Structure formats: C-alpha cells, structure tokens
C-alpha positions, -999 to 999 in steps of 0.1 A, spaced: -8 -148 -62 -12 -146 -24 -43 -125 -19 -48 -128 19 -12 -116 25 -14 -89 -1 -47 -77 13 -35 -77 49 -3 -59 39 -21 -33 18 -47 -27 45 -20 -24 72 -1 2 51 -32 21 44 -45 21 80 -12 32 94 -12 61 69 -48 71 76 -44 70 114 -12 91 111 -31 116 90 -60 118 114 -36 122 144 -16 150 127 -25 185 138 -20 207 108 -33 238 126 -60 242 100 -94 225 94 -88 193 74 -114 171 57 -111 136 44 -124 131 8 -140 96 5 -132 90 -32 -95 98 -28 -93 79 4 -108 48 -12 -86 52 -42 -55 52 -19 -67 20 -3 -71 3 -37 -37 15 -48 -20 1 -16 -37 -33 -20 -30 -35 -57 6 -26 -55 12 -50 -26 -6 -77 -46 17 -70 -76 48 -70 -54 40 -102 -37 31 -119 -70 64 -108 -85 84 -119 -55 67 -153 -53 60 -163 -88 93 -156 -105 122 -180 -100 151 -156 -106 177 -141 -83 163 -106 -79 126 -115 -77 124 -107 -40 140 -73 -45 118 -64 -74 86 -76 -56 97 -57 -24 103 -26 -45 68 -27 -58 54 -33 -23 74 -3 -11 62 18 -40 27 12 -27 35 35 2 46 62 -22 17 57 -46 -10 60 -20 3 95 -11 
C-alpha cells in the first residue's frame, strides 16, 4: 500500500471537486454540509488507496487497469 500517493491523489481529487463546487454559480443560495463534505473526502482517499493497492500489489496483466478503475470510481463515488 502506498499511502502518501493515495492520500495526495485523494486529496487532489477532492480539492478540485470542492473548489469547482464553490466556484459554480447555481443562481440560488447553496450551503456546504460538513458531514457530507468530510464523508466525500474519506471516500476519495479510501477509493484511491484501494485502487493504488490493487494496481501495485497484484502481479497480473490487468492489475493497472483494475486499480485505475477503482481510482477513477473515487471521482464518481464522492459525488
């Protein structure tokens, strides 16, 4: 498991998402709910950790694709 890379990737994905949400003008008043925001951060970091672990630990042909898929799913999951 490569925790520093997983943590930095999860944080980068989450920060990009949150900055985009804050910058978006929905035309209505929008509030950020701290519990859901923290949960989305944890989801992004956990999914990236799982993806990087799968990609790096397994020694089979499609390990990188499966690990990359899980890392990509972190973007979907945090929504």
